[in-house]
C-alpha positions in Angstrom: 10.8 -8.5 19.4 14.3 -7.0 19.4 14.6 -3.0 18.3 15.6 -2.6 14.9 17.9 -1.6 13.7 18.7 2.6 12.3 20.4 0.1 9.3 17.5 -2.1 8.6 14.8 0.5 8.9 16.7 2.6 6.5 17.0 0.0 3.9 13.6 -0.6 5.0 12.4 2.9 3.9 14.8 3.5 0.6 12.1 0.0 -0.5 9.4 1.4 0.8 9.9 5.0 -0.8 10.5 3.6 -4.4 7.8 1.7 -4.2 5.7 4.4 -3.4 7.6 7.3 -4.6 9.8 9.9 -1.9 7.8 12.4 -1.1 4.6 10.5 -0.1 7.2 7.8 1.6 8.5 11.0 4.1 5.4 12.3 4.6 4.1 8.4 5.6 7.2 8.1 7.5 6.4 11.2 9.3 3.0 9.9 10.1 3.6 6.6 11.5 6.7 7.8 14.0 3.9 10.4 15.2 1.7 7.6 16.0 4.8 5.3 17.4 7.9 5.7 16.7 8.3 1.6 17.2 5.3 1.2 14.9 7.4 2.8 12.4 10.7 1.1 12.6 8.5 -2.5 12.4 6.7 -1.4 9.2 10.3 -0.3 7.8 12.6 -2.3 9.6 9.9 -5.8 8.8 7.5 -5.4 6.1 8.6 -2.6 4.1 12.3 -4.2 4.3 12.1 -7.7 4.7 8.8 -9.0 2.8 8.2 -6.6 0.3 12.2 -7.1 -1.4 11.1 -11.1 -1.2 12.0 -12.3 -4.9 9.3 -14.5 -5.5 6.5 -12.0 -6.1 6.9 -8.4 -8.0 5.8 -5.5 -6.5 2.3 -4.8 -8.5 1.7 -8.7 -7.8 2.2 -8.2 -4.3 0.5 -5.2 -4.3 -2.9 -6.7 -6.0 -2.6 -9.7 -3.1 -2.4 -7.0 -0.3 -5.3 -4.8 -1.5 -7.7 -8.0 -2.1 -6.3 -8.5 1.9 -7.0 -5.7 2.8 -10.5 -5.6 1.1 -11.2 -8.8 3.1 -10.8 -7.4 6.5 -12.3 -3.5 5.6 -8.8 -2.3 7.1 -9.2 1.2 4.3 -6.6 3.3 6.0 -3.7 0.5 5.0 -6.1 0.6 1.6 -5.9 3.5 0.7 -1.6 3.6 0.6 -1.5 0.3 -1.1 -3.8 1.4 -4.1 -1.0 4.9 -4.6 1.8 1.8 -3.9 0.2 -0.7 -6.7 -0.3 2.0 -9.0 3.2 3.0 -8.4 4.4 -0.4 -9.0 2.7 -0.6 -12.4 -0.9 -1.4 -11.5 -3.5 -0.4 -13.6 -7.2 1.5 -12.2 -8.7 -1.6 -14.0 -6.7 -4.2 -12.1 -7.1 -2.6 -9.0 -11.3 -2.7 -8.9 -11.0 -5.9 -11.0 -9.0 -7.3 -8.0 -11.4 -5.8 -5.1 -14.8 -7.0 -7.1 -13.0 -10.1 -6.9 -13.1 -9.8 -3.2 -17.0 -9.0 -3.5 -17.7 -13.0 -3.5 -15.2 -13.7 -0.8 -15.6 -10.8 1.7 -19.1 -9.4 1.1 -20.1 -6.9 -0.9 -20.1 -4.3 1.7 -16.3 -4.9 2.2 -16.0 -4.4 -2.3 -18.4 -1.2 -1.3 -16.0 0.1 0.8 -12.8 -1.2 -1.0 -14.2 0.1 -4.6 -15.5 3.5 -2.8 -11.8 4.1 -1.2 -10.4 3.0 -4.4 -12.4 5.2 -6.4 -11.4 8.7 -4.1 -7.8 8.2 -4.9 -8.1 7.3 -8.9 -10.1 10.6 -8.3 -8.1 12.7 -6.6 -4.5 11.8 -8.1 -5.8 12.3 -11.6 -6.6 15.3 -10.5 -3.1 16.7 -9.2 -1.9 14.6 -12.4 -0.3 13.0 -10.0 -0.5 9.6 -11.9 -2.1 8.0 -15.2 -4.4 5.1 -13.7 -5.4 3.2 -17.5 
């Protein structure tokens, strides 16, 4: 895969910042960079900059679809981040919970249980910190 241009990565980072907030975006970007600068470039340049900017789905819907997929796959680290992003993009606690519950019948109850536990932790943490109010 060709190297990501700085312009493309910056465009993706700008989109990512809109989806999760500037401070959290910097924090997560630094984590990705420590793990692998190439990974950081792929996530920002391709995923955030190309996939998440497509117009057919709004960010809330795209977030809920992503939560469903990550729940089914059991990818808890990415699931937590995407729950944060979905709330930032207008999804309610009820919509996120229902999305994860729906997956129990398609990917198994243990996957939904894990997803609900992650969501509950994030909802509680952010409510206690007053970062957002999940309705």
